[in-house]
N, C-alpha and C positions, 0 to 999 in steps of 0.2 A: 706531216712535214710540209712547209710552205713551198709552193711551186716557185722555181727560180725564174726570174725575168729573162726572156730570150732576146738578146741583143741582135738587131738586124745589121748594124754597122759596128764593127769592132774598133774601139779606140786604141790609139797608140799613146804611150806615156812619154812625155817630153820634159826635159828639165832645162830651164833658162836661168842664167845668172842675171838678176834684175836689181841693179843698184846695190850690189854686194850681198844680196840675199838670194838663195836658191829657190826658184819658183817651179812648182810642178804644174804641168799643163796636160789636159786631155785633148788629143788631136784626132779628128775624124777627116781623113783625106777624101776629097771629092774625086770620084773616078774619072770625071771629064774636066777637071779644073785646068785652066790654061797655065802653062809654066810661068811662075812668078806672080800668079794671081794672089791677091791678099785674102786671107781667110776672114770669114765672119767671126768676130770675137764675141764669145758668150761669157757674160760677167755675172757671177753668182752673188747671192745675197748673204746676209749675216748668218754665221754658223753653218753655212752650206759649203759646197765645194764644186769644182767644175765637173766632176764625174757624173753628177745627177742631172746634167743636161742630156744624158743618154736618151731619155724618152723623147725629147725634142729632136735630137740628132736622128733618131730612127724615123721620125715623122717628116722631117725635111727632105727635100730632094737629095738623092745620093750624090748628085754632082756638086753639092755644096761642100766647100772646104771650110771646116769649122775648127776653132781653137778656143778652149775653155781653161784659162789659168785659175789656179787656186790663189786667192789673195794671200799676202803674207800673214802667217799665223793661223791659216785655215788649211784643211786638207793635208796634203803632203808638202806644202811649202814651209820654208824655215820660219822660226819665230823671231820676234824682235824683243830683246831683253829690256829695252827701255820703254816698252809700251807702243801704242799704236795711235797715229794721228791721221785724221781724215785726208789732209792734203798729200800724205804719202801715197795714197791710192791713185791720185792723179799722176804723180811722178812715175809710179810703177806702171800704170797703163800707158803712159807716153813712151817709156822705155821699151815696153813690149811692142807697141805700134811701130816704133823706130826699127825694132829688130825684125819683125815679120812682114812689114809693109813699108820699107824705107821710101820716103818721098811720095807715098800714096795716101789717099783718103780711104778710110775703112768704114765698113758697116758694123755697128755695135748693137748687140742685144743684151740688155741688162735687166736682171730681176731684183726688185726690192733695193737693198743697199747697192747692188751692182747697177741698177737702173738710175739711182741717184748719182752715183759716180759718173756714169755715162752722160747723164743730162748736164751736169756741171762741166764736165770735160768738153762736151760739144760746144759750150759757150766760151770756154777758156781758149780752146784751140779749134775754132770753127772750120779752119781749112783742112783739118785732119779727119773730119767725120763726113762721110758721104750720106749715110742714112742711119737713123737711130730708132731702135725699138725699146721702149721702156715698159717693162712688165711690172706693174704695181710699184714703180719708182716715183712716188709722189712727193718726196721731201718729208720733212718731219714737222710737228708743231713747233712754232718758234718759242724760244726761251726768253722770258722777261728779265731785264737786268737785275732786279731785286733778288733773283734766285742765285746770283753768282756767288755770294759769300758761302752759302750753304753747300753749293755744288763743289767749290774748291775744298771746303772742309771735308766733305764726304770723300773726295778723291785722296786727300792727304791721309785720312784715316784708313782707307783701304790699302795704302802702301805699307801699313804696319804689319800686315799678314800676307801670306802667300795664297793666292786664289787657287781653288781646286775645282775639279769637275766630278760629276756623279759617275760611279762605276756600276754597271749592270751585271747581274750574275751570268748572263749568257747573251748571245746574239738574238736568240728567240725572245728573251725577255725585253731586250731593247726594241725589237720589232713590234712587240705587243704594245709597248709604251707609245711608239710612234703612231700606231694605228688608232690608239685611244685619243691621242692629241689631234689626229687628222683622219677621221673616219672616211673621208672621200678617197683616200689612197688605197687602191687595190692591193691585195696581199702580196702579189709578186713584186710590185713596185716598192711597197714598204720594205720588203726583204732587201731589195737592191739598195734603197736609200740607207737602211741600217748598216749594211756592209760598207758603203761608201763613207758614211759618217763616223765610223768607229774603227778602233784598232784592237786586235785580239791580244789579251794579256796571257802570261804563261799558265795561269790557273783556269783558263777558259772564260773568264769574265771579259767584258768589253768596256772601253772607255771612249767617249766622243773624241774625234780627231780635230781638236782645235786648241789653241793656246788659252788656258784659263784666264790669262791677263785680259782677254777681251771682255770679261765680265766686270772689270772695273768701270766705273762711270767715266764719261768724258768730262774733264774739268771745264772745257770750253762749251758754253751753251750754243745750241744750234741757232744760227742767225738766218732765218728764212728770207729776209730781205736781201742778203748777200747771195743766197742761192738763186733767188728770182732775177737778180741782176745778171748772173751767169746765164740763166735760161734765156733772157732777153737777147743775148748775143748769139744764140744758135742760128745758123743759116741752113742746116740740113733739115729735110722733112723728118717729122717725128710721128711714129706710130705709138699711141698712148693706150695701153691695154690694161683693163681691170677685170677681175673675177666678179661675176654677178653676186656671189655669196661671200665676198671678202669683207672683213670688218675693218680693213685699214683705212678706207676712205672716210668712214664715220669718225675715226680717231682724229682726223684733221679738221673736223667740223666745217666741211665745205672747202677747205683750202686746196684740196686736190681735184675738185670738180673740173671737168674739161673746159667749161666756159670760163672759169676763173683762170685756169692755166693758160688759156688763149690770150689773156692780157699780156703775157710775157713771151709765149712761144707762138709765133705767127703761123708756122706751118705744122700745126698739130692736128692729127687725125685720130679721134678717140674711137675705141672699139671695146665691147664688153663680151666676155666669154661666159656662156651659160654653164650652170652646174659646176662652177669652179670657185675656189676660195683664193686666198693670197698665194698659195703655191700652184697657181693655175697651169704652169708648164709641167707639173707633176700630175695634176688632175685631168687635164684635157689637152695633152700634147698635140694631138692631131688637129684640133681646132686652132690652137695657137700657131702651129706650123703653117696652116693654111693662110692665116692672116699675114704672117711674116713673108711667105712666098709671094703673095699678091703685092705686098708693099715693096719688097726688094726688086720685084720685076717691073713695077710701074714706071 
């Protein structure tokens, strides 16, 4: 039997009504946080959830007040029947910031999709972001206009059927699959992630905890030039962290290299975490936490 991960900081479960949709949040209270102090917001990536920031929360200073929302349609947050649109995440993030830090600038730590949301939001609302940590949030390859007809066609075709997710015969089977996909993940952390990412069904099988509608393609092509225009408006210092063994930078064909990103983000500080892939906060949480602590305290 797999050893269970031992949490050093126990999270609280919090629900917020965000623009008419119930959002679940994992909250780690800082034991010396000043009354009214804004939490550091931890923003998860695609198909992930806020709970798996547990490893990072355990490695950060216990005085840090942390809040990790589940984006709509992920984790224990409500689903959106009409689908998902990327600008909704900016509006959801702003509603959360207004709720937990009214009138304050906040520190954002975002991974992958969460990093991309944070990077663009920091340019859209520069006055609301004090410092920004982007963990492998490098944008996406840009889509060329000639791909638009096929993308819209694919999206329309996908609406003819209901999307579904895989069902695994047991939690142990799901954990085994996760470890095969990500061999850098220790057994106890893989077990924790599997539990956070799945819901138990009556027959003992498990199903991933996200809305299958997320598997539909986005009919609107990614416009990297628009993202770069938002990045150029960022005023906050940016810690830009990559995993040394991540494959994501190569997919961008140099588009996410720090020197190229510096063309748009003037206060960008690049760092690389050794022995880590794309899920670097799962692989090397202590090293990532050390970089974040140094950056936030600077």
